[in-house]
N, C-alpha and C positions, 0 to 999 in steps of 0.2 A: 167828839169825845166818846170813848167807849161807853162810859156810864150813861150818857144820853141815848146813844144807840140801843143799849140794853133796856133802858127805861121805856123808850117809845115802842119797842118791839113788845115788851110786856103789856103796856098800856093798850096797844092795838089788839093783842091777843084777847084781852078782857073786854075792850070796848072799841070795835072797828072804826067808830066815829072819831076816835083820838088821832087817827092818822092825819087829819086836817091840820092839827096843831104841831105836828113834828117839825122841828126847826130845819131838818135836812130837806124837807120839802118846801117849807115856807120861805127860806132864805137861800135861793140858788146862787146868790153872789158869793157865797162862802165855799167856792170850789176853785182849785188852782187855775184851771183854764179860764174860768170867767173872771177871776181876779187879774190875771195877766192881761186879758183882753181889755179890761178897764184901764189899766196903766197905759197900754199901747194906744187906746182911744184917747187918752188924755195927752198924747204927744210924746210919751217917753219911749226910749229905744233900749235895746239890750235888756229887755224885761225878762226876768226869771222868777219863778216861784219855788219854794222849798218848804217842806214841813218842819215845824218845830215840835218835836214830841217829848213829852214829860211824863214819867211814870207817876200815877196817882195811887197811893196806897191807903186803903181804908182798914181800920182795925177790925171791922166786921160789918155785917149788914146794917146794924143800927148807925154806925158811923157814916155809911154811905146814904142810908135812907133819911136820916133826920133833916138834912138841908132841903129835901124835896117838900117837907112839910111847912116851910117858912112862907110859901105863897108868892115869892118873888120870881118872876120869869115864867116862860111857857109851861114847862113841866110842873113846877110847883103850883102855878095857877090852875092847871088842869086838875091836880089833885085837891086843891082847896075847894073847887066847885063840885067835885065828885062826892057821891054819897059814901059813907064810912065802908059799906060793904064792898064797893068798887075799889076804894083805896087799899083795903086789905087784900083783895084779889090781885091788884097790880103789884103789891109788895111780894106776894107769894110767886107770882110769875117772874118778877125781877130776880128774886132769890134763886130760882131755878136756873137762870141763865148766867149767873155769875161764877167766875173761876175762883173758888174758895180754897185757900191753902189749908194745910194741916192745922195751923194755929188760928184759923178762922178769918185771917186777913184776906183782903180782896185787893189785887193789883190790876189796875186798868191804865189805859193810855189817855192822856189829854193831848190834843193836836191843834196847833194853829198854823196858819199859812203866812209865811214871810214873802213879801213881794218886793222886788228890787228892780229899779230901772234908772235911767239917766236921761237928762234933757239933752237933745241933740245939739 
């Protein structure tokens, strides 16, 4: 998800130790080649992967930022444990990375991988 990529880039800019929590590093199974290999290793054939991309539109920075304050999941958990000054700096670094439209909205992409295969 673009929002998580931007979040972790901002967090790492402020706190290099945050890199260890980045889901893209922690969950290598969430890549198309790795997912396809898992299906093949499970005995499926004609395995294919494809992205499912959905635009995510936020009304503004607050709309995007507020869910990160809930404490659920790796990114919000990181923020919940961070001192307020670090949270503020991450928010500022994230805001600097976002594509903000003239009306203040932010449009990013959410992506999932669909994997298909069949039993021989």
